[in-house]
C-alpha positions in Angstrom: 13.1 -1.1 -16.3 14.0 -1.9 -12.2 13.1 -4.8 -10.9 12.5 -3.9 -6.9 10.3 -6.7 -6.3 10.1 -10.6 -7.2 7.6 -13.1 -5.7 8.3 -16.9 -7.0 6.5 -19.9 -7.4 4.8 -18.2 -3.4 2.5 -20.1 -1.4 0.2 -19.5 2.2 -2.3 -21.7 4.0 -3.7 -21.8 7.4 -4.2 -25.1 8.5 -6.5 -26.8 5.7 -7.2 -24.0 3.5 -5.2 -23.1 1.0 -4.7 -18.8 0.5 -2.3 -18.2 -2.4 -0.9 -21.1 -4.5 2.3 -21.0 -6.7 1.9 -16.5 -6.8 4.3 -14.8 -9.2 4.0 -11.2 -9.7 7.1 -9.1 -10.5 7.1 -6.0 -9.3 9.2 -2.7 -11.3 10.3 0.9 -11.2 7.5 3.5 -11.7 4.5 0.2 -11.2 1.3 2.0 -9.9 -0.3 -1.6 -9.7 -3.8 -2.7 -8.2 -4.4 -6.0 -6.6 -8.3 -6.7 -6.3 -9.8 -9.7 -6.0 -13.3 -11.1 -3.6 -13.0 -11.1 0.1 -11.0 -13.5 1.3 -8.6 -14.4 -1.7 -5.5 -13.6 -0.1 -4.8 -9.8 -1.3 -3.8 -8.5 1.6 -1.9 -11.8 2.6 0.4 -11.3 -0.5 0.9 -7.7 0.8 2.3 -8.9 4.2 4.0 -12.1 2.8 6.0 -9.0 0.2 6.5 -7.6 3.4 7.8 -10.8 5.6 5.4 -10.2 8.0 4.1 -13.4 6.7 6.7 -16.3 6.0 5.4 -18.3 3.4 4.9 -22.3 3.5 6.3 -22.3 0.0 8.6 -19.9 -2.1 10.9 -16.6 -2.3 10.3 -12.7 -2.3 13.2 -10.6 -3.5 13.1 -7.5 -2.9 16.0 -4.7 -4.4 17.1 -7.8 -5.7 18.1 -9.9 -2.4 16.2 -12.8 -0.2 13.4 -10.5 2.1 15.6 -12.8 4.6 18.9 -10.7 4.1 17.3 -7.7 2.7 17.9 -5.1 5.7 17.2 -1.3 3.8 13.7 -0.9 5.0 13.4 2.6 4.9 13.0 2.4 0.7 9.6 0.7 2.3 7.5 2.6 2.7 3.7 0.6 4.6 0.2 1.9 5.1 -1.7 -0.9 7.0 -5.1 -2.1 7.2 -7.8 -0.1 9.0 -4.7 2.4 9.4 -7.3 5.4 10.9 -9.2 3.6 13.1 -8.1 5.9 15.6 -9.8 5.9 19.9 -10.4 10.3 19.7 -8.3 10.3 23.4 -5.0 8.6 21.7 -2.7 10.7 22.9 -0.2 11.5 20.2 0.1 13.9 18.1 0.4 14.3 14.4 4.1 15.1 14.1 4.9 12.1 17.4 2.4 9.7 15.1 5.0 10.0 11.2 8.2 11.0 13.9 8.4 7.0 15.0 8.5 5.6 11.6 11.8 7.1 12.0 13.2 4.8 15.0 14.4 2.5 12.1 17.4 4.9 11.7 17.7 6.3 15.1 17.8 3.9 17.3 14.2 3.7 19.3 15.9 5.6 22.6 17.6 8.7 20.5 16.3 11.9 20.3 14.9 13.1 17.6 16.9 15.7 16.1 16.8 19.7 13.6 17.1 17.2 10.6 14.9 14.1 11.5 11.4 17.1 12.8 12.4 18.2 8.7 12.1 15.3 7.3 9.0 14.6 9.3 7.9 18.3 9.1 8.7 17.3 4.7 6.7 14.2 4.9 4.0 16.1 6.5 4.3 18.7 3.8 4.1 16.5 0.4 0.0 15.5 2.0 -0.8 18.8 2.8 -1.6 18.1 6.9 1.6 20.6 8.7 -0.2 23.1 10.0 -1.6 20.1 12.0 1.6 18.9 13.3 0.4 19.8 17.0 -3.0 18.0 16.6 -4.2 15.2 19.0 -4.4 12.5 15.5 -7.3 11.3 17.2 -9.0 14.4 16.3 -8.7 14.5 13.8 -10.9 12.8 11.0 -11.0 9.4 9.3 -9.2 11.3 6.0 -7.0 13.3 7.6 -5.4 10.6 10.0 -5.2 8.5 6.3 -2.8 11.5 5.2 -0.9 12.2 8.3 -0.5 7.7 8.0 0.4 8.2 4.4 3.0 11.0 5.6 4.7 8.3 8.4 4.9 5.8 5.7 6.9 9.0 3.7 9.4 10.3 6.1 12.2 8.0 5.1 11.6 8.8 1.5 11.3 5.3 0.6 11.1 4.3 -3.0 7.9 2.1 -2.8 4.8 2.4 -1.4 2.1 -0.4 0.0 -1.1 0.4 0.8 -3.6 -2.0 2.5 -7.0 -0.9 1.8 -6.7 2.3 2.2 -10.2 3.8 0.9 -11.7 1.9 4.0 -13.6 4.2 6.1 -12.9 7.6 4.6 -15.6 10.2 3.1 -15.7 10.9 -0.9 -14.5 13.7 -0.8 -11.1 12.6 1.3 -11.3 9.4 -1.8 -10.3 12.0 -4.3 -7.1 13.9 -2.6 -6.3 10.4 -1.5 -6.3 9.3 -5.3 -5.0 12.5 -6.3 -2.1 12.3 -3.8 -1.3 8.6 -5.3 -0.3 10.3 -9.3 1.5 13.5 -7.6 3.5 10.5 -5.6 3.8 7.9 -8.6 4.3 10.4 -11.4 6.0 13.5 -9.7 7.6 11.8 -6.9 8.7 8.9 -8.5 7.2 6.1 -6.7 6.4 2.8 -7.0 2.7 2.8 -5.5 1.2 -1.6 -5.0 -2.3 -0.9 -3.2 -4.8 -3.7 -2.1 -8.7 -2.4 -2.9 -12.0 -3.4 -2.7 -12.8 -0.4 -5.5 -12.5 -2.3 -8.8 -13.9 0.3 -10.7 -12.1 3.1 -9.4 -8.9 1.2 -8.9 -8.7 -0.4 -12.7 -8.8 3.6 -14.2 -6.5 4.7 -12.1 -3.1 2.1 -12.1 -1.1 1.4 -14.8 -0.5 -2.8 -13.6 -3.3 -4.4 -11.8 -3.2 -8.4 -10.6 -7.1 -9.4 -10.0 -6.8 -12.6 -7.6 -9.3 -15.7 -6.7 -9.1 -19.4 -6.7 -5.3 -19.1 -4.3 -4.0 -17.6 -8.2 -3.2 -14.4 -9.0 -4.2 -13.1 -13.1 -1.7 -10.1 -13.9 -2.1 -7.9 -17.1 -1.0 -4.1 -17.9 -4.2 -1.4 -17.7 -4.9 -0.8 -21.4 -7.5 -2.4 -21.8 -11.1 -2.4 -20.8 -12.7 -5.1 -22.3 -9.0 -6.7 -21.1 -10.2 -6.2 -17.6 -13.8 -6.8 -17.8 -12.7 -10.4 -19.3 -10.8 -11.3 -16.2 -12.8 -10.1 -13.6 -15.7 -12.0 -15.2 -13.1 -14.7 -14.6 -12.8 -14.3 -10.9 -16.1 -12.8 -10.4 -18.5 -14.8 -12.6 -19.9 -13.7 -15.6 -22.5 -11.3 -14.2 -20.1 -9.1 -13.0 -19.8 -5.8 -14.5 -17.8 -3.3 -14.6 -18.4 0.2 -13.8 -16.2 3.2 -13.8 -16.2 5.6 -11.2 -14.6 8.9 -12.0 -13.1 10.5 -8.6 
């Protein structure tokens, strides 16, 4: 199986606070990886290090076999940041413009959007079933609709791997159900590798095929093939009183 991302002995901290300590993690083609852990355990920090947004104090990251500092093919990577849907209702950009903005890394910021680029935007919006909203202002959409637009934005370059940071925060239950259905489609039908930070342990451990549990500056990674095994690992991080409840979406 093709290795897409390799995290080797990564450490990271702020002044005297150690956030990540000797973290090792490999992500393979076809993975649907959920990253869970207590607040402040470094989940979002780990994703940002993998995306070269933050630099580790120690260790290395490889992306598609290249050191992250030498990696240039960022069209292979999609990213939906935390709180991406926090938009002012008066924000003056259309759905189409939001999605097209992610093409600038490919075509250049000062070059015009061509017909073929618009077709790429439309295709991405079709995947998330938002093509009929392409002329709507992003700020006038619901949280769930905005989230779909930002997923389309991440998909417009046809990435091989998609990173999402707390993607279900601020959206209603119906939108969450649609979201997890979309993630399953992207992973199983479109063969996109997914890496997702989530606070919703009861759902994420049911949906993913691998999961990483963070706590005490470290990371434990196991396949999602045993409910009892997952419960034991999570209790190690959260404490003996923690019980894993599976919520059906």
